[in-house]
N, C-alpha and C positions, 0 to 999 in steps of 0.2 A: 181467390181471384173472383172479381165480379163477372157476372154472366147474364145474358138475356136469352129468353126463349121466344123465338119468333114464330108467328102463325100467319099464313097467307092462304087465300082460296086455292084449292087444288094442290096444295103442298102438305107434306108431312111436317109437323113442327120440328124445328131444328135449333140447336144451341150455338151461340156465338160467345166466345170468351173475349172480354174487353181488355186485350193485352196492349193495344196501341194508345198513344196519348189522345188521338182523335179517331173515332170510328164513324165513317160516313155510311148512311143507308140511303139508297136511291135506285133508280132504274139504269144508271150508266154502268157500263162494264168497268169503268175506273173506280166505281164506288167500292168501299171495303166490303159492304154487304149489298149485292145486287139482287133486286126483286123486280121482275118485269111484270108490273101491274098497271092497268089503265089508271091515269090520273096521278101517277107517282112521278115526281120531278126527278131529273138525273141525280141531283144531290138533294134529298128531301129533308133529312134531319141529321144531326151529328150528336154523338155522345162524347163529351170532352172530359178527360180526367184532370181534375184540379186537386192536386195533393191526394188525400184519401177519399175525396168525393168524386161523383160522376154527375155531370150536368147535361141534361137533355136540351138541345137547342133546335127550334124550328127555323129552317133556312129561308123558305119562301112562303109557306102556308102555315096556318095555325094547326095545332094538334091538341089532343085531349089526353090528360093524365088523370086516371081514376075518375073519368067522366067530366073533368073540368078543363075548359079551354086554357091552354098555356102557350107561351112563346119561349119560355126558358124556365127550367125547373131542376132543382137538385133532387136526384133520384134517391128514393129510400127503398129498403127491402120490400119486395112484392108489389112495388108500384107497377101499374099497368098503363101503357101508352098506346094510343091509336091514332093513325093517320091514314086516310083513305080506307082501303079494305085490309090494311096491315095492322097488326097489333103485336106487342111484345110485353113480357113480364120481366122485371128486373130482379135479380138475386144478388145479394151482397157476397155470397159464397157459392162457388160453382157446385159444391157438393149438394146444395139444396135444390138445384135445378132438377126438374123431372127428366126421366129418360125420354128419348134416346140421347145419351151424352156423347156417343161416338160422332154425331154430326157436329160440324163446326163450319166456320167460314171456309176453311181449307177443303172441306168436303162438299161445299155448295156447288151443285151442277150448274152448267151454263145452258139456258134454254136453247134448243136447236142445235147444240154441239154434240159431237160423238160422245159415247159413254166414256167416263173416266176423265173428261176435260172439265176442270173445276175453275171457279173464279180465280183462285190463287194461282193456278198454273197459267191462265190467260194473262193475269197481271205480271207474272214472272216473265213470260215471253215478251210482253210489252217493254219491260225493263231491259231485257236482253237486246231487243231491237234498238232501244235508245243507246245502250252501251256500244253496239256495233257501229252506230253512226258516229259516236264520239271517238271510237278507235280509228275509224277511217279519217276522221278530222285531225288525227295526230295530237289529241289531248295528251298531256303529260302522263307518264306512268303513275305517278303519285295520285293525280286526280282520278284516273280510271280505277285504281285500286280502292280508293275511298268510295267511289260510285258503287263498286261491287258490294262493299260492306254495307253501305247505306241501304241498298236494295234488299239484301238478305235480312238485315235487321227489321226493315219495314214489313217485309212479306211474311216473316216467320213469327213475329211477336217477340223477338229478343229485345233486350235493353242494352246490349253491347256486342261487339263483334271484333274478331282479330283475324288478320292474315299472317300466318307464320310460315317462314321459309326455312329450308335446311341449308346451313352454310357448307363450305367445302369439307368440313369435318363431320357432317351429318348432324350437327347440333341445331336445335330450333332457335330461330331468331325472329322476333316480332317485326314485321315490315310495316304494318299499319294497324291502328286500333281506333275504333269509333264507338260512340254511344248513340242512344236512341234520338238525341237531339242533333244528330249529324255534326258532332264536335269530336275533335281528336282527343284521345286520352293517352295516358302514359304508355310509352313504347317499352313494355317489359313483360316478362312472363309472370309477374306477380299477381295479375288478376285472373289467371287461368288455373285450371286443375292440372297439375303435372301428371297425375296418374291416368286421367282420361286422355290427355295429349299423348302420353307415351304408348298407350294401348293402340290408338289409331295409327301412330307412326309405325309401330311394330307389325300390326295386322294389315295395314293398308286398306282397312274396311271402315265405312262410316259407323257412327255410334250415336244413338239418341238415348238420353237419360231423363226420365220423367221427374225423378226426385232423388238427387244424388245423396242427400243426407239419409235417405231410407234404403238406398240401394246396397245390397249385401256385398257387392264386389268393390264398391268405392267408398262406403261410409266410414271406413277406417282411415282414409287418406287425410293426412294433416292439412293439406292445402284445401280440401273440400270443407272440412270442419272450420278451419280458420276463416275462410271466405264466405261461409254460409251458402255454398253452392247449391242451387235447386235444380232448375231445368238447364240442360246442356245438350248441344248438338255439335258434332265434330265430323268433318268430311275431308278425306284425303284429296290432295291436288296431284293428279298424275299426268305426266307427259309421256305417252306411250307406256312403257313399263317402268319409267323412272319416277320415284316419289319426289316432288318438288317442294311440298309443304302441305299445310292443312288450313281449312277454313274452320273457325271456331266461333260459335255464338252461344250466348247464355242469358238467362233471366234469373236473377237472384231474389226476385220479388214473389214469384209464384211457381208452383209445381205443374207438371203435365202441360207445359206450354207447347211442346213440339210433338208432332205425330208423323206418320208416314208421308203425308202430303207435304209437310214442312221439309222433310228430307229430300223429296223430289225437287223442290225449289232449290234447296241447298246444293244438290248435285248439279243442277243446271248452272249455277253460278260458280261452282268449283271448276267446271269445264271452261267457263269464261275466264276465270283466273288463270287457268293453264294456258289458254290461248293468249292472254295478255302477256304472261311471263315469257312464252315462246316468242311472241312478237318483239318484246323488249330485248330478248337475248339476240335475236337476229339483227336488230338495229345496233346493239352494242358491238356485235361481231363486224358489222359493216363499218362502223366508226373505227374499230381497231384496224381493220384491213386498210381503210382509207389513210389512217395515220401511218401505217407501215409503208404504204405507197408514197406518201409524202416524204417519209424518211429516206426511202430508196431514191427518190428523185433528187433529194438534197445530197445524198451520197454520190450520185452521178455527177452533180455539179457542186461539189463541196465548196465550192467556191465562189459562188457568188461573192465577189470581193466586197467586204464591208468596210466602209471608211468614207468620211467626208472631208478629210484633210486634203490640201492642195496636192501633196505628193501622191496620194492614193487616187485622186481624180485623174491626175496625169497618167498614172500607170494604167488605169481603166481605159483611157483614150488610146494609149499605145497598144494595149492588148487587142482592142477592137480593130485597130488598123492592121496589125500583124496577123491576126487570126485568119483572115481571108486568104492568106498566102500559104505556101508550103516551106518558107525559108526556115532554117534552124534558128532556135532562140536559146540564148544562154540566160538563165535566171539566177541572179546572185542575191546574197543577203545573209544576215546572221541566222544562226539556228533558231527555228521557231517562228520565223517571220511569215511563213505561209507560201513557200516556194512551190510545193506540190499543189496547193490551192490555185495558184496562178497558172500552173501548167494545165490543170483540169479545166480552168476557165478558157484558156487558149483552145483546148481541144473542143470544148462544148460550143464555142463560137465559130468553129471552122467548118469547112465543107466535109470534114472527116468525122463529124460528131456522131454519125450512126455507126462508125467503125469502132474497133476496140481501142481502149486506152490502157496500155501495158506499162507497168512501173518496174524498173530495175534499180535496186539500191546497190550501187557499186561498192559501197563500203561494208555491206552486211553479208556478202557472199564470199566464201573462202576463195583465195586466188586460184587454187587448182581446179575449182569448179566453175569459175566465172566464164571462161571461154565457152564451155558447154552450155551454160545458162543463156548466154547471149546468142550463140550461133547454132546450138543443137549438136547432136552427135549421132553416129550410126552404131548399130549393134557391134560389139567387139572392139570399139575404138580404144577402150582402156578397161582396166579391171573394174568390174561392176556395171559395165555398159551392156546390160542383158537385152536391150531392145532399142530400136530407133527412138530418138527423142527430138521433138521440135524445139527450137530455141525461141527466145523472146522476140527476136527480129521477125521470125516467121509468124509468131502469134499476133504480132501487131500489124500484120499485112492489111492494108486498106485503112489503117488508123494511125495512131500516134504512139511512139515509143518515148517514154520519159526516163532519162538516165539521171537518177538522183545521185548526189554526192560524186559527180564525175571526177572530181579532184582526187578521189581515192583509187581510180582505175590504174592498175599496174602498167608500167611503161611498155612492156612487151605486148600487151593487149591494145594499147593505144594505136599501134601501127595497124592492127587488123581492123580496129574500129574505123580508122581513117579510110582504109580501103573500102570497107562496106558502105561508108557514107558517099564516097566518090563513085563507086561502081553500081550502087543500089543492088548489090548481090552479096550473099554470105556463103561461106563454105563450112558446112558442119564438120565437127571434129571427126577425123578418121574417114572422111569422104573427099574424093577428088573433084566432085562436080560442084558447080556454083548454083545457088538457088536465088532467083530474082525476088526482090521484096519491094513493095510500094508502101513506104512509111514516111511519116514526118518525125524528125528528131527534135525533142526538147531536152535540154540538159540543165542541171542546177548544181550549185556548189556554194558552200559557205567559206571556201578558201579564196585567197587572192591569187588567181591563176598566173598573173604576170610574175609574181614572186616565185611561184612553183616552176615557171619556165626558167627564170634566172637561176634557180637551184638545180635545174636539170631533171625535175620530177614530172614535168608535163611537156608534151611536144607542142612546139609553137605552131606547126602546121595544123594540128588537130584543133588547137585553140581557135584559130581563125576560121576553120571549117564550122565549128560549133557556134562561134560568136558572130554570126552574120547580123543578128539583132540582139541587143542585150536589154534585159529588164532588171533593174536593181530594186529590191524591196527594202524600204526603210525600216529600221528597228522601231519597235513600238514606242520607245521613249521620245522619238522624233515625230510622232503622229498626232500630237496634241489631243484634241477632243475625241479622237477615235478610240481612246482607251475606254471612255464611258459608253460609247456607242457599241463597241464590241462586248463589253461587260454585260450590258443589258440583253444583247442577243444571246450570249452564252447562258445567262441566267434563265431566260425563257426556255431555251432548249433543255437545260438541265432539269428544270421543274417539270416539264412534260415527260422527260425520260424517267425520272425517279418518283413522279407523282407527289411532289412536295409543293407546299403553298408558301413560297417566299416571294414577297411582293416587290422587293427592291433593295437599295443600298442606303445605309445611313449617310448623313452628310460627312461625318468624319471618315467614313469608309471611302466615299468618292474622292475626298481631298487626298487621302493616303494613296489611292490608286493613281491619281494624277501625278503625284510627286515621286512615286516609286520608279526605279529605272527599268524594271522588268528585264533582267538579263536573259531570261528564257523566251522573251517576246510573247507573241500571241498564244503559242502553245502553253506557256507557263500560266498566262491569265486564264485560259480555258480550264486547265487542270485545277487551279486554285478554286475557281468558282464551282466546278463539279464537286469537289470535296466539301466546300462550304455549304452547298445546298443540302448535301446528305447529312451533315453534322450540325447544322445551325439549329438553335433553339427558338429564335424569334422570327418575326415576319420580315425584319430588315437585317441584311448582312452588316457586320461590323468589321473594323480593321482586324480584330482578333480572329474572326471567322476566316479571313483571307490571309492570316499569318503575316500581317503587315505591322511592323513595329516602328516607333518614331525614328529610331536610328537608321532605318532602311531608306528613309526618304531622301531625296536630293536636297542638298543644302542650298538655301536661297541667299545669294550674296547681293550686296549693293552693286550698282553699275560700276563704280570705281574699283571695287574689289574683283569683280568679274573681269574687267579689262586688265587688271594687274595680273591675275592668274593666267589669263589667255596669253599675255605678253611673255611671261616666263616660259609657258609651255611651248610657245611658238619659237622662242630663241633656242630652246633645247632641240626642237625638231630640226631647225636649220643647221645648228651645230653638228647634229648627227649626219645630215645630208652632206656637209662639207668636211666630214672626217675629223671634226674637232678643231678645224682651222679657224682661229678667232678673228684674224684680220679679214679673211674672205667673208666670214659671217657678218661682220660689222659692215663691210662694203655692200653685201647683198641686202642687208636690212636698212642701209643708208642711215646708220647711227655712228656716233663716235666710238672708236674701239674700246675706250675706257668703260663704256656701258656694258660691253660684253665681258670684259675682264672682271668688273665688279659683280656682275650677275654670277659668274663662275665662282668667285670668291665667297659670296653669300651662300650659294648652293652647297659648296663644300663644307661650310660651317653649319649648315642646316638652319640658317637664319632667313627671316623674311625680309626685314629691312624696309626702307622707304620705297615709294614707287620708282620704277625704272626711269621715268621721265626726269626725275630729279637728279639722276646720275650723270646725265650728259651736260657737258660744258657748252 
């Protein structure tokens, strides 16, 4: 490695190794070689490495080389340069430079500073100060990591640097890699010595290697021989007692690049790297907590009803009107249409929103336990009642009780439920006293309760008590563009939950979703998208990802065919209502009786025939 021997008045000559692309000599503390002499400019001269040559450049004033005035000169072995009262001799090989060789730029004392404070350490602290400002300014973690590496490379004379972190399994992974030109290099362990890295990780102690190819401990390493590793310095990054990773710098062009002062600088920046990683971890933790809170808030209002169709907009308006009162609401609709979602929205918009929202699935609790679940029990009320237990009515006090699948409630309990609703009091099983409750009742069912009443399975008086206001949720197939709106919402939520990058739906997939009847409604759509996000191979979901086949889609008929089909279905419906009486059906439909007779005849033959309008005379 090229070296210069510097002489200045009142100073012992010292050696500086030219390890940087540009070495600046001047009176400024920011100069690579600071010499505080009268008449010396802050940056007086520069020694620039150009390939294998070193060029001396005068920045502001002339200098002399071998007694001749020069502005720019390619240095040769033993050239002597002079500017002001300063002189130096150039050596192409550092081993030719005279003693003392221990002195270097990193050992250069700062005039007026305490003992042990060197130019290199002052420069390091300046870089640390700049780093702290950028950290407070919330620069990206990637930018800050690269700043640390650039500073270490510049201050130590390395030509490359790596930040290596340990993954969850304790294996080293390169987080950032830079070269002397402040450019990114390949993020792999291929440019590092695995033996040196392993030793630092195991010992948790820093390591400086002057010449790895000659070092007895490491010169047998295949990675060192293959990569022609020369100077290496590696320092652990510790967070309290935990090893987070290592800083690794190297110079494969020269030996003896690093010394104890270099290690001091490296240690300073390892501490900064630890600070940065800790800072980043805290931010990530805050983001995770924030997302958890968002999820919790969404869980409390699962419901923000999603839909732009006229039917959903009307339901939204109805909910806002009813929510401000305490009247019971009966929510009806097919399975999966979002009845519990609507109930939670009613609760969230009510004056009881700060109170509990308690759900009872009347169809999921065994009949012999349901009364106890609803009204509670006292110790000894029945076998297994080893202590007093509060029922769901008491748990919902001050809030809302949502009775899901109310159509599944046994008839004998319907009487007790009716009394509780009328009296606002409940009687725990095995107890003679009544407990007052202040609750609002919401109920939901996918059954047609009027039919249940006719069959004797549901009490009519309870029906009217629950059905003060009714909200009927339409099936998904009748909500038009809401299918696409809901699908995009569920896709976004599923991608966040599973950490997947699925950007949307292909056009065939959107077409298939619109034409599919969705018998499981919103719940089915959500489940299909959850599964598709987990298993999808591409950025766009396809019909196959959602398990939508062409024969699943609704058939599109011409208007005439649709009218014909509806007419036949409607005749069948009216015939059923009239108990099969053909004459009465013809009179109700205001058609010739022969139209009804011919319809029945074709139906029994399984024929389609001509349009019904052509049957009438």
